[in-house]
VOLO-998220 format. One record per residue: residue in one letter; x, y, z of N, C-alpha, C, O, CB in turn. Coordinates in steps of 0.02 Angstrom, whole numbers, plus 50000, padded with zeros to 5 digits. Glycine has a CB too. Layout:
N
AXYZXYZXYZXYZXYZ...
# end
This chain:
279
M402335456247655403035457747638403115457847562402905453147528403525452547670V403405463147536403515463747464404165460147445404685461447475403535471147442V404125455647396404705452047372405015456047315404665458747274404525444747349L405675456347314406025460147262406445455547218407055455347226406465465647293P406135451847172406535447347130406925451347078406715456747057406075442247096V407485448647057407875451547002407895446546946408105440846955408595453547025Y407665448546886407625444046830408285443846793408425448046750407045446146782G408705438946811409365438446780409865442546819409665446646861409345440746707P410515441546807411025445146844411005452546829411105454646771411715442246829L410885456646879410825463846869411475466646843411475471346803410635467346935A412045463846864412695466446843412795465846767413205469446738413255462846879L412425461246735412495460446663412085465446624412155465946563412295453346643R411645469246658411245474246624411435481046653411625481646711410475472846633C411385486146612411585492746634411195498046597410785496546553412345493746625V411325504246614411025510046581411565513546541412135514046564410695514946632A411395515846481411865519746441411665527146446411095528946434411865517346367L412155531346462412055538546462412375541146397412985541346390412385541946526V411945543146350412165544846283412025552246270411445554046256411825540446229T412525556546276412395563646267413055567546260413575565446284411995566446325R412995573246226413545578146225413385584046271413775588846276413665580546153D412795583746304412585589146348412925588346415412775583746453411805589046356S413395592846431413795592146492413365592946555413505589746606414355597346493S412845597146552412425598246610412025591946627412005589746684411945604146598L411715588946576411345582746587411815577146609411645573346654410965580646523Y412395576746577412875571446595413065571946668413065566946704413505571846551S413225577946691413425578846761412875576746809413005573346858413625586146773E412265578946795411705577246839411565569746841411525566746895411075580946817I411485566746782411275559746778411835555046799411695550046833411045558046708A412455556446781413005552146800413075551946876413185546646905413675554646768G412995557746909413015557946981412455554147013412555550547063413005565047006A411845554746985411265551147012411345543647003411145539747046410625553646979L411615541446947411725534346935412225531446985412135525947011411975533146863R412765535246998413255533047048412945532547117413055527747154413865537747050E412535537547134412215537647200411755531647208411715528747262411825544147210R411405529747154410945524147157411295517447144410975512147146410405525147106K411955517647130412355511647117412075507747058412035501547059412375507147180I411875511447006411615508346945412195507846895412505512846879411015512446915P412345501846869412885501146820412735505446758412165505746735412965493746799C413255508646732413155513446678413745513346630414315512446651413035520446706V413605514546566414125515846517413985522646486413405524446475414155510246461S414515526446473414445533146443414645532746370415185530346352414885538346481L414205535246326414315535046255414125541646223413835545946256413915529246222L414285542446160414085548346121413555546246070413545540546049414695551546086P413115550846051412625549245999412965546545937413465549245913412205555545981G412695541045911412995537745853413415531745870413555527545828413405542645814D413645531245935414035525445956413595519245957412985519645965414345526546026R413915513345949413545507045953413335505846025413735506746071413965501045926I412705503746035412445502446102412565495046120412325490746084411685504146107P412935493546174413045486546193412385482846207411895485946227413495486146254E412385476346196411775472346204411525472346275410925471546287411895465146180R411975473046323411765472546394411415478846419411185479046476412375471146437V411375484046378411055490346398410295489446400409985487646350411255496046351A409995490746458409275489946467408895496246447408315495846425409115488246539A409205502146453408885508446436409415513546420409975513246446408415510846492V409225518346378409675523746360409385530346384408805531946371409795523946282I409795534246420409595540946442409945546046398410555545746388409765542046518T409555550746371409835555746327409405561946328408915562246365409905553046255T409575566946288409165572946283408635572046230408695567646187409615579146267P408105576046231407585575546178407875576746109407675573446061407025580546191D408355581346102408645582846036409075577046010409115576045950409055589146039E409395573446055409845567946035409495561246030409785556446005410425567446083A408875560846053408525554446055408445551345986408475545145979407835555346086M408355555445934408265552845867408895549645839408875545945790408045558445820Q409465550945871410095547945848410255541345883410775538445871410665552845859V409805539145927409935533145967409505527445942408895528145937409805534446042D409815521745926409455515845903409405510845960409865506845970409805512745841H408855511145997408755506546054408005506346070407665511446064409175508846117P407745500546092407015500146105406785504146165406185505846169406835492946116R407225505846213407005509746271407455515846279407965515746314407025505346336V407235521146245407595527546248407205532246295406615533546284407675530646177L407535534746346407225539146395407495546246385408035547946410407365536746468A407115550246349407315557246337407155561346399406615560746428406955560146274V407625565546420407555569246483407545576746469408065579746456408145567446531P406955579846471406925587146465407275590446524407315587446578406195589546459E407515596446514407885599946567407465600746630407715600046686408115606746543D406805602246622406375603346680405895597546691405375598346724405985609846671G406065591646664405615585846671405625582846741406095583946779405805580546620D405105579046757405045575946822405525570046828405525565546786404315573646835R405935570146880406435564746888406145558546922406415553146914407025567346928H405605559246961405305553346992405105548246939405255542246946404685555347034A404775550546886404555546046833405145543146794405135537346773404075549646785L405665547246784406255544946749406565538946785406715533846754406775550546742W406675539646851407015534246887406565528146894406805522546899407225536546957T405905529146893405455523346890405535519646824405545513546823404715525646899A405605523346769405695520246703406365516546700406405511146670405655525446647V406885519346731407535515946733407475509546773407715504246751408065520646763G407165509946832407085503946873406675498646838406835492646844406755505746939D406165500546802405745495746766406155492346711406095486346701405135499146736A406565496146675406975493246622407475488146649407595483046618407345498746584L407765489646708408255485146737407945478946768408235473446763408655488846789L407375479646801407085474146839406515470546804406315465146825406845476746905S406245473446750405675470446716405795470746641405505475046607405015473946736P406205466246615406395466646544405815466446495405835469446442406865461046528S405285462746513404715462046466404355468646456404105469946401404225456846491G404335472846508404005479346501403265478846487402975483346456404325483246448T402935473446511402225472646496401805472246560401185472546556402115466446455N402115471446618401735470746680401325477046695401515482546677402195469146738E400765476046729400395481646757400825485146809401195481946846399725479246789L400785491746811401135495546862400645497346918400085499346904401455502046832I400865496446980400455498347038400835503447078401405502247099400275492047082V400525509247089400835514647126400505515047195399905516547200400785521347088G400885513747247400635514647315400825521447341401405523547334400905509147361V400355525047372400485531747399400285531947472399715530347489400105537147358D400755533947515400615534847586400475542147598400945546147596401215532347631P399845544147609399665551347612400005554947670400175551947721398915552147618G400105561347660400415565647710400615572147677400535572847616401015562247744P400865576947716401105583247685401645581947633401685585647583401375587847739R402065576847644402565574647595402465567147584402785563047618403305576347618P402015565247538401825558147532402405553847508402805555747465401245557447483G402445547847537402905542847511402575538947456401965538247455403145538147568Y402975536347409402685532447355403145526547338403745526747351402565536747292A402845521347310403215515547285402855512847224402245512547223403285510047340V403245511047173402955508447110403165501147101403755499547104403195512747049M402665496847092402795489747082402655487647011402175489846980402365485547130S403075483246984402965479846921403015472446935403555469946949403475482146865G402445468846931402435462046956402535462347031402145465647066402985457646922N403045458847057403205459147128403825463247142404065463347199403305452147155A404075466747092404695470547100404555477947110404125480747077405145469447040I404915480947156404885488247165405345491447113405955490147113405095490347238V405065495547069405465498647016405575506047028405945509346991405135497646948G405255508847079405365515847095405045517547162404525514747180405075520347041E405365521947199405075524247263405405530747283405945532447259405165518847318G405065534447326405325540847348404815544647388404335541747414405545544947288V404915551247394404485555647433404325561747391404775564747361404815557647501F403685563547387403475569547351403505575647397403485575047458402755568647323D403565581447366403585587647404402905589747430402855593547478403885593147362S402365587347398401685589347417401205584047391401375580247347401515596347390P400585583947418400085579347390399965580447316399865575647278399425580047428E399965586847293399845588247223400395585547177400275584247118399775595747212A401005584747205401545582047164401405574947142401655572747090402205582347203S401005571247181400835564447162400405564447099400435559747059400465560847219V400005569647089399585570147029400015571846968399915569146914399035575447039R400495576346978400965577846923401375571646905401525570546846401435583646943F401555567746956401915561446943401495556746900401765553446856402095558047010A400845556446913400405552246873400415554246799400405550046755399685552446899D400435560846786400475563246717401135561046685401145558846628400405570846715Q401685561846722402345559946695402395552446685402705550046637402895562346741L402095548646731402125541346725401745539046663401955534446628401835538046788R401175542146649400795540546588401215542046526401175538346477400125544446586H401595547446529402035549146472402585543846463402745541946407402345556146483R402865541546519403405536646515403155529646497403525525646467403785536346581F402535528046516402265521346504401585521946469401075520246499402195517346571P401565524146407400925525446374400505519246361399885519746356401045528846308S400815513346357400435507346341400305502846401400015497446394400795503346288R400525504846461400455500646520399855502846561399705508846567401095500846563F399495497946590398955499646637399275501546704399705497946729398455493646646I399065507246731399345509646794398785510346846398295513746834399715516546784R398885506946902398385506946956398675510847015399255509947034398205499546978Y398275515147045398495519147102398145516847165397525516647167398365526647089R398535515147215398265513147280398485518247332399075519247345398515505947300V397995521547361398125527047408397915524847478397365522347487397745533547387G398355525947526398195524147595397625528347623397515533947599398815524847639S397285525747673396685529047700396845534347753396395537947775396225523947729G397475534847774397655539447827397695546647803397655548047744398305537547858D397775551247852397845558447838397315560847789397485562547732398545560047812P396675561147809396135562847762396235569047720396085568847661395505563647799P396485574747747396575580647704397035579247644396875580947588396845586447744S397625576247658398085574747604397815569147559397865569547498398775572647632R397525564147590397245558547552396725560947502396735558947443396925553347599N396275565347524395735567647479396015571747421395765571347365395225571747519R396525575747435396825579747381397155575147330397125576547270397345584647410I397475569847353397795565047307397265561347267397315560947205398235560147346V396775558447301396265554447267395875558647217395775556547160395785551347319N395645564547238395245568647194395655571147134395395571847079394955574547232G396295572547146396725574647091396825569147040396815570346980397395576947117L396925562947064397015557247019396365555846980396395554346920397225551047058L395805556147015395165555046980395055560446927394775559046874394585554947031G395265566546941395205571846892395615570546829395465573246776395405578346922R396125566246835396535564246777396295557646748396615554746704397285563646798R395725555146772395425548846748395885542846762395935538246721395275549246673R396205542846819396635537146839396225532046878395725533746909397245539446880H396445525746877396125520346915396385520746986396985519946998396265513246883V395935521947034396135523147104395805518147150395205516747144395965530347125E396195515547197395935511347251396135514547318396655517547324396215504047245M395695513647368395835515947436396035509747477395675504747478395225519647468V396605510147511396865504547549396845506247623397085511547644397595502747527D396575501647663396565502547736397295502447761397655497547751396145496947772E397505507947792398205508647813398375504947877398955504847897398375515847821Q397885501947909398035498547973398565493147962398465488447924397385495548002G399115493847997399655488847993400145490047936400605486147927399355482047985T400055495547897400515496647841401085501347859401585501647823400135499347782T401015505147914401525510147930402015507447981401835506548039401195516547957P402635506047961403145503448007403425509048051403325514948037403715499947969R403765507048104404095512048146404755514148115405045510548075404205509248217G404975520048135405625522448110405585529648090405085533048102405845518248051H406125532148059406145539048037405635540147982405465535547944406845540948012R405385546347977404805547947936404895545947863404475542347835404655555247940R405445548247830405485547147758405535539847738405135537647697406075550847731P406025536047764406035528947746405395525347768405175520647735406635525547776R405095527747824404475524647848403915525747797403525521147783404275527547916D403885531847768403365533247719403445528847657402955526347631403395540647698M404065527747635404175523647576404025516347591403745512747548404905524347552L404205513947651404045507147670403285506047674403025500947653404375505347737A402935511047702402205510647705401915510647635401435507047621401915516547746A402205514647590401965514847521402055508147487401635506047446402325520347481R402595504647502402685497847475402125493247497401835489547456403365494847497Q401955493547561401425489247586400755491147556400345486847541401395489647663I400635497647547400015499847517399975497347444399445495147422399955507547519A400535497847408400535495447338400385487947334400065485747286401215496847306A400605484147384400525476847383399845474647411399715468647412401075473547422T399425479347434398785477647466398205479747423398155485547402398745480947536E397765475047408397175476647368396705481247406396595480247466396795470147347G396435486247372395975490947404395295490947370395165486847326396265497947403R394865495647391394205496247360394225501747308394545506947319393655497647413N393895500647253393895505547199393565512147221393055512047256393535502747137V393855517647200393565524247212393375527147144393805528047101394065529047251R392735528447134392505530747068392265537947069392215541047016391945526247044A392115540647128391855547547132392295551547179392575548847227391115547547157P392365558047167392775562247211392525561947283391925561247296392765569547187I392985562447330392815562347401392645569447423393045574047412393405559447444P392055570547453391885577347477392405579847527392615576247572391185577447509T392615585947517393125588947561392805593347613392505598447597393645592947519I392865591447675392605595347731393205598147770393565594347802392135591147778V393295604647766393875607747797393715609647869393215613047882394095614047757T394125607447916394025608947987394485614548010394995615947978394135602648031D394315617748065394735623148092395425620548110395925623948102394405626248154G395445614348135396095611448154396545610448094397155611548099395985604848189E396265608248037396665607347977396925614047951397495614447927396245603847923V396505619247954396725625947933397285628447977397795630947953396125630847935A397205627648043397715629948091398375626148079398915629148082397475628948163N398335619748066398935615748054399285618047990399905618447987398765608348050L398895619547938399195621847875399515628747884400045630047855398655622147821Q399205632947925399515639447939400175638547977400655642147965399035643947980R400185633648023400805632148059401345629748011401925631948015400685626748114L401155625447964401635622847915401885628447869402455628347846401325617247873S401445633347855401655638847813402185643047848402655645547816401055643247794R402125643847914402625647547952403295643747952403825646747946402395648848024I403245637147959403855633047957404175633347888404785634347882403705625647977G403765632647836404015632547768404315639147745404745639347701403475630647721S404085644647776404335651247758404835653847809405035659747805403765656247750E405035649747856405505651647909405235657547949405615662147966406195653247880G404585657447962404275662448004404065668847969403805673448001404735664148058R404185669347904404045675547869403295676347851403045681947845404455675947806V402955670647841402265670947814401815666247853402005660547868402265669247739T401215668547868400665664147889400115665047837399835670447829400415665947962I399955659647802399455660347748398765661847777398605659247831399435653947705P398365666047745397685667547769397255661247768397395656447732397365673047727R396725661347808396275655647812395965654047743395885648247725395715657047864S395795659247705395495658147640395965654447593395755650247553395275664747608V396605656047598397105652747556397215645547581397305640947540397775656547557A397205644547646397265637747674396695633347649396805627447635397265637947751H396095636147644395535632347617395665630247545395505624647526394885636447620R395965634647506396125632847436396635627247433396595622947389396385639047399V397125627347478397635622047479397305615447497397435610247466398195623747530L396875615547547396545609347570396055606647517395905600647517396175610547636R395815610947473395385608647419395785606347359395505603947310394895614147398G396445607147362396875604947307396955609947252397205608247198396605598747279E396745616247263396805621347211397495624447208397705627047156396285626847222L397865624147263398545626747268398975621847306398715618047348398555633747302T399625621847292400085618147336400265622847394400155628947390400725615747298L400535620047447400725624247504401275629147484401265634847505400965619947563S401755626847443402295631347422402025637047380402255642747387402835627447383E401535635647337401215641047297400845645947342400865651947331400735638047245A400515643247394400145647547441400625652047480400465657947490399735643247490I401195649347500401685653447537401955658947491402025664647513402275649047563A402095657147428402355662147381401835667547369401995673547365402545658847314E401195665547363400665670347351400565674947411400485681047403400005666647336A400585672047471400485676047532401065680747544400985686047574400375671547592G401675678747522402265682947534402375688247482402815692447489402865678647537R401955688147429402025693047376401775699847399401205700247425401655690747312P402155705247392401915711747416401315714147376401305713547315402485716947413T400825716947411400235719547378400355726847359400635730647399399605718847423R400135728747300400245735547276399585739347277399095737247247400545735647205R399585744947312398975749047314398915753247251399425755447224398975753647377P398315754347226398235758347166398455765547178398335768347232397505758247142V398785768547129399025775447134398465780147113398205779547057399665776647091P398265784947156397725789547137397915793647075398485795747068397565794247195T397435794747031397545799046973397585806246996397315807947049396985798146921P397925810546957397995817646977397315820746991396845820046952398355821646923G397265824147049396635827447067396165823047105395655825447131396305829947007E396325816447109395875811747145396085811447218396675810747233395895804647113S395605811947262395755811547334395835804347355395455800047333395195814947375P396325802847397396405796047422395815794047465395495798147497397045795247462S395665787547464395115784947504395295785347578395885785647595394955777747484P394785785447622394925785647694395365779947716395775780747761394275785447734R395285773947684395695768147704396435769547689396875767547728395465761747667E396565772947632397265774247614397585779447661398195779647666397295776747541L397165783447695397445788447740397635785547807397975788747847396955793947750L397395779347821397525776347887398255774047891398465771347942397055770347900
# end
């Protein structure tokens, strides 16, 4: 069981949203309300109250903010890492603990991030490859912290794509036996709960990429998922499914690629069309 201690009264600490950017303000203010995170709204140059644990602002306005934890948010930046950084600022004031990321493999992996014994971030990725992009963003948000990745042993196709992708980024990876980590319930909260248990369970170090052996059943399942993901418009070819299972493409990229119309070459004047073009 993961314990969620709070260091000091949470109500006394808050996040400051400091920006003149109406688009960012609308997005972040709504997300803070949804997450029930205490917040104060300020303009660049305003005095930051002492109880503020972190400041969210734009990259252009960050230089105008005087605070030890400024979280600049690019327009197209990853929000999973942002909310992990916010949670860490609120629940782990020292900002020195090792971070442990638990990942429950699957087509949409669940994840949970621990600092000490506290969960500072959790959610669901859109694809196994998104967990690797998250690792890049997390390194950007926490450049001086050691980050350990614990990946559950279930769902070998997704697991291998996650593990091999993380190793390709030179991340510290452990494999955790998933037996007993997956609770019953609806898929999404279940994935996050399983990810919490995976994060809290010591695993064995993985130092070399896992060989990927693609089976006919995995290819057929991925083709089925492509039909679901495209609402019946596309079934990805077997060759493309192999690329997805090897981690070279995400499923959404494969669907987009398969749905793209192919253009036949236009014969030059005087050139006869090939027999195939006449069919």
